[in-house]
C-alpha positions as CSV (number, residue, x, y, z in Angstrom):
1,X,81.1,130.0,101.7
2,X,79.8,130.0,98.2
3,X,78.2,127.2,96.2
4,X,79.6,126.3,92.8
5,X,77.1,126.8,90.1
6,X,78.6,124.9,87.2
7,X,81.7,123.0,86.3
8,X,84.4,125.1,84.6
9,X,83.5,125.9,81.0
10,X,85.1,128.1,78.4
11,X,84.6,131.8,79.1
12,X,82.7,134.1,76.7
13,X,84.6,137.2,75.6
14,X,83.2,139.5,78.3
15,X,84.1,137.1,81.1
16,X,87.5,136.4,79.6
17,X,88.1,140.2,79.7
18,X,87.3,140.2,83.4
19,X,89.9,137.5,84.0
20,X,92.5,139.4,81.9
21,X,91.8,142.6,84.0
22,X,92.1,140.7,87.2
23,X,95.4,139.0,86.2
24,X,96.8,142.5,85.3
25,X,95.8,144.0,88.6
26,X,97.4,141.1,90.5
27,X,100.6,141.3,88.4
28,X,101.0,145.1,88.8
29,X,100.6,145.0,92.5
30,X,102.5,141.7,93.0
31,X,99.5,140.7,95.1
32,X,98.1,137.4,96.3
33,X,94.9,138.0,94.3
34,X,93.5,140.2,91.6
35,X,89.8,140.7,90.9
36,X,87.6,142.4,88.4
37,X,83.9,143.2,88.2
38,X,81.5,144.2,85.4
39,X,78.5,146.4,86.3
40,X,75.1,146.3,84.6
41,X,76.2,149.2,82.3
42,X,79.1,147.1,81.0
43,X,81.8,149.1,82.8
44,X,84.7,147.2,84.4
45,X,86.7,147.8,87.5
46,X,89.7,145.9,88.8
47,X,91.7,145.7,92.0
48,X,94.3,143.7,93.9
49,X,94.6,142.5,97.5
50,X,95.5,145.3,100.0
51,X,97.6,144.2,103.0
52,X,98.6,147.2,105.0
53,X,99.1,147.3,108.7
54,X,96.0,149.6,109.0
55,X,93.9,148.2,106.1
56,X,93.2,144.7,104.8
57,X,90.9,144.2,101.8
58,X,90.4,141.3,99.5
59,X,90.9,141.9,95.8
60,X,87.2,141.6,95.1
61,X,86.4,144.1,97.9
62,X,88.7,146.6,96.2
63,X,87.1,146.0,92.8
64,X,83.6,146.3,94.3
65,X,84.6,149.5,96.1
66,X,85.9,151.0,92.8
67,X,82.5,150.1,91.2
68,X,80.6,151.6,94.0
69,X,82.7,154.8,93.9
70,X,81.7,155.1,90.3
71,X,78.0,154.8,91.1
72,X,77.5,151.2,90.1
73,X,74.3,149.9,91.6
74,X,74.6,146.2,90.6
75,X,77.1,143.8,89.0
76,X,76.8,141.3,86.2
77,X,79.8,139.2,87.0
78,X,83.1,139.1,88.9
79,X,86.4,137.2,88.7
80,X,89.1,136.4,91.1
81,X,92.5,135.3,90.0
82,X,94.8,133.7,92.6
83,X,94.9,130.2,94.2
84,X,91.7,129.2,92.3
85,X,89.7,128.3,95.4
86,X,86.1,129.5,96.1
87,X,85.7,133.1,97.1
88,X,86.4,133.8,100.8
89,X,83.4,135.0,102.9
90,X,84.4,138.7,102.7
91,X,84.7,138.6,99.0
92,X,81.4,136.8,98.6
93,X,79.7,139.3,100.9
94,X,81.0,142.2,98.8
95,X,79.7,140.6,95.6
96,X,76.3,139.9,97.2
97,X,76.1,143.6,98.3
98,X,75.8,144.5,94.6
99,X,73.6,141.5,93.6
100,X,76.4,139.8,91.6
101,X,75.1,136.5,90.3
102,X,78.4,134.8,89.6
103,X,82.1,134.9,90.7
104,X,84.5,133.2,88.3
105,X,87.6,131.8,90.0
106,X,90.8,131.1,88.2
107,X,94.4,130.1,89.0
108,X,97.2,132.7,88.5
109,X,97.6,131.6,84.9
110,X,93.9,132.2,84.2
111,X,92.7,128.6,84.2
112,X,89.1,128.6,85.3
113,X,88.5,126.6,88.4
114,X,84.8,127.4,89.1
115,X,81.8,129.6,88.9
116,X,80.3,130.4,92.2
117,X,77.1,132.0,93.5
118,X,78.2,134.6,96.1
């Protein structure tokens, strides 16, 4: 479980971009969730929930895997678009693996519901 850091506040331009990327990934895949991350070099990566018989990944796990495969060593921020609840334990663990300080959660329409420490 993650702890909320702050009540929802307007997003700056970089965090709003993460939400837009996550919404796009979710929509393209018609997935339960979409996620996006920004590494410490400012590069962004997005992904959607994977639900195959042989492979299940959260959207944030997919986005973190994309970042790692591009040699990202740490993350500045992450976003999850979906139901709007706090990150599940698997997503939080993936964010912690790359020292991500905040995971922004939103509903499907992009309404910010929280900022969480993974």
